[in-house]
MARMARKE-797769 format. One record per residue: residue number from 1; x, y, z of N, C-alpha, C, O, CB in turn. Coordinates in steps of 0.2 Angstrom, whole numbers. Glycine has a CB too. Layout:
<rs>
R     i     n_x     n_y     n_z    ca_x    ca_y    ca_z     c_x     c_y     c_z     o_x     o_y     o_z    cb_x    cb_y    cb_z
R   NUM       X       Y       Z       X       Y       Z       X       Y       Z       X       Y       Z       X       Y       Z
...
</rs>
This chain:
<rs>
R     i     n_x     n_y     n_z    ca_x    ca_y    ca_z     c_x     c_y     c_z     o_x     o_y     o_z    cb_x    cb_y    cb_z
R     1       9     -89      27      12     -91      32      19     -88      33      21     -85      28      12     -98      33
R     2      22     -88      39      28     -85      40      34     -86      34      38     -82      33      31     -87      47
R     3      34     -92      32      39     -94      27      36     -92      20      39     -94      15      40    -102      28
R     4      31     -89      19      29     -87      12      25     -92       9      23     -90       4      35     -85       8
R     5      22     -97      12      19    -102       9      12    -100      11      10     -96      16      21    -109      12
R     6       6    -104       7      -1    -102       8      -4    -108      11      -2    -113       8      -4     -99       2
R     7      -8    -108      16     -12    -113      19     -20    -111      19     -22    -105      19      -9    -114      26
R     8     -23    -117      17     -30    -115      17     -33    -117      24     -31    -122      27     -34    -120      12
R     9     -37    -113      27     -40    -115      34     -48    -115      33     -51    -112      28     -37    -109      40
R    10     -51    -118      38     -58    -118      40     -59    -114      45     -56    -116      50     -61    -125      41
R    11     -62    -108      45     -64    -104      50     -71    -105      52     -75    -103      48     -62     -98      49
R    12     -72    -107      59     -79    -107      61     -80    -103      67     -77    -102      72     -82    -115      62
R    13     -86     -99      66     -88     -94      72     -94     -96      74     -99     -97      70     -87     -86      70
R    14     -95     -96      81    -102     -97      83    -103     -91      88    -101     -90      94    -102    -104      87
R    15    -108     -87      86    -110     -81      91    -116     -83      95    -120     -87      93    -111     -73      87
R    16    -116     -80     101    -123     -81     105    -124     -74     108    -120     -70     110    -122     -87     110
R    17    -131     -73     110    -133     -68     113    -134     -69     120    -136     -65     124    -140     -65     110
R    18    -133     -75     122    -135     -76     130    -128     -75     134    -123     -76     132    -137     -85     131
R    19    -129     -72     139    -123     -70     144    -121     -76     146    -115     -75     148    -126     -64     151
R    20    -123     -82     147    -120     -87     150    -115     -91     145    -112     -96     147    -125     -91     153
R    21    -115     -89     139    -112     -93     134    -107     -88     130    -109     -82     129    -116     -97     129
R    22    -101     -89     129     -96     -85     126     -96     -87     119     -98     -92     117     -89     -86     128
R    23     -94     -82     115     -93     -84     108     -87     -89     106     -83     -88     110     -92     -77     104
R    24     -88     -93     101     -83     -97     100     -80     -96      93     -84     -96      88     -84    -105     102
R    25     -73     -97      93     -70     -97      86     -65    -103      85     -61    -104      90     -67     -91      86
R    26     -65    -106      80     -61    -111      78     -58    -111      72     -61    -110      67     -64    -117      79
R    27     -51    -112      71     -48    -112      65     -44    -118      64     -40    -120      68     -44    -106      64
R    28     -45    -122      59     -42    -128      58     -39    -128      50     -41    -125      46     -47    -134      59
R    29     -33    -132      50     -30    -132      43     -35    -137      39     -37    -143      41     -23    -135      43
R    30     -37    -135      33     -41    -139      28     -37    -144      26     -31    -143      25     -44    -134      22
R    31     -41    -151      25     -38    -156      21     -37    -155      14     -32    -158      12     -42    -161      21
R    32     -41    -151      11     -40    -148       4     -36    -142       4     -38    -137       5     -47    -147       1
R    33     -29    -143       2     -25    -137       2     -24    -135      -5     -19    -132      -7     -18    -140       4
R    34     -29    -135      -9     -29    -133     -16     -30    -125     -17     -36    -123     -18     -33    -137     -20
R    35     -25    -121     -16     -26    -114     -16     -29    -111     -23     -30    -105     -23     -19    -111     -14
R    36     -29    -116     -28     -31    -113     -34     -38    -112     -35     -41    -109     -39     -29    -118     -40
R    37     -42    -114     -30     -50    -113     -29     -51    -106     -27     -57    -103     -28     -53    -117     -24
R    38     -46    -102     -25     -47     -96     -23     -44     -90     -28     -39     -91     -32     -43     -96     -17
R    39     -46     -84     -28     -44     -78     -32     -38     -75     -28     -39     -72     -23     -50     -72     -32
R    40     -32     -77     -30     -26     -75     -27     -26     -67     -27     -25     -64     -21     -19     -77     -30
R    41     -27     -64     -32     -28     -56     -32     -32     -53     -27     -31     -48     -24     -29     -54     -38
R    42     -38     -56     -26     -43     -54     -21     -40     -55     -14     -40     -51     -10     -50     -59     -21
R    43     -37     -61     -13     -34     -62      -6     -29     -57      -5     -28     -54       1     -31     -69      -7
R    44     -24     -56     -10     -19     -50      -9     -22     -44      -7     -20     -40      -2     -15     -50     -15
R    45     -27     -42     -11     -31     -36     -10     -34     -35      -3     -34     -29       0     -37     -36     -15
R    46     -36     -40       0     -39     -41       6     -33     -40      11     -34     -36      16     -44     -48       6
R    47     -28     -43      11     -23     -43      15     -20     -36      16     -18     -33      21     -17     -48      13
R    48     -20     -32      10     -17     -25      10     -22     -21      13     -20     -16      16     -15     -23       2
R    49     -29     -22      12     -34     -17      15     -33     -18      24     -33     -14      27     -42     -18      12
R    50     -32     -25      26     -31     -26      32     -25     -22      36     -25     -19      41     -31     -33      33
R    51     -20     -23      32     -14     -20      34     -14     -12      35     -12      -9      39      -8     -22      29
R    52     -17      -9      30     -19      -2      29     -23       0      36     -21       4      39     -23      -1      24
R    53     -28      -4      37     -33      -3      42     -29      -3      49     -29       1      53     -39      -8      42
R    54     -25      -8      50     -21      -9      55     -16      -3      57     -15      -1      63     -18     -14      55
R    55     -13      -1      51      -8       4      51     -11      11      54      -9      14      58      -6       5      44
R    56     -17      12      50     -21      18      53     -23      18      60     -23      23      63     -28      19      49
R    57     -24      12      62     -27      11      70     -20      13      74     -20      18      78     -30       3      72
R    58     -15      10      72      -8      11      76      -6      19      75      -5      22      80      -3       7      72
R    59      -6      21      70      -4      28      69      -9      32      73      -6      36      77      -5      30      61
R    60     -15      32      72     -20      36      76     -19      35      84     -19      40      88     -27      34      74
R    61     -18      29      86     -15      28      94      -9      32      95      -9      36     101     -13      20      95
R    62      -5      32      91       2      35      92       1      42      92       4      46      96       8      33      86
R    63      -3      45      88      -4      52      88      -7      54      94      -5      59      97      -9      54      81
R    64     -13      50      96     -16      53     103     -11      52     108     -12      56     113     -22      48     104
R    65      -6      47     108      -2      47     114       3      53     114       5      56     119       2      40     114
R    66       5      55     108      10      61     107       7      67     110      10      71     113      12      62     100
R    67       0      67     108      -4      73     110      -5      73     117      -4      79     121     -11      74     107
R    68      -6      68     120      -6      67     128       0      69     131       0      73     135      -8      61     131
R    69       6      67     128      12      69     130      14      76     130      17      78     134      17      65     126
R    70      12      79     124      13      86     123       9      90     129      12      95     133      10      88     116
R    71       3      88     130       0      91     136       3      91     143       4      96     146      -7      88     137
R    72       5      85     144       9      83     150      14      88     151      16      91     156      11      76     150
R    73      19      88     145      25      92     145      23      99     146      26     103     150      29      92     138
R    74      17     102     144      15     109     145      13     111     151      12     117     153      11     111     140
R    75      11     106     155       9     108     162      15     110     167      20     107     166       5     102     165
R    76      14     114     170      19     117     176      18     114     182      13     114     185      18     124     177
R    77      23     110     184      22     107     191      23     112     196      29     115     195      26     100     192
R    78      20     113     201      21     118     206      22     115     213      23     118     218      16     122     207
</rs>
């Protein structure tokens, strides 16, 4: 959490293939807050991987925008 504490959540997802129904996602705080049932090293590893993936996405987007800006700057307005 923002304060550095750990919370255990139950995450439920329901996917559907029908156009009339949307996918449903629900996250609730678990009654059992015993964090020791999880492998903390694995949790941290997964968080690091997610942050790396997000950073790559952001950097790629930034680079595309910079390329676009360079192309726009190189155009001569007549």
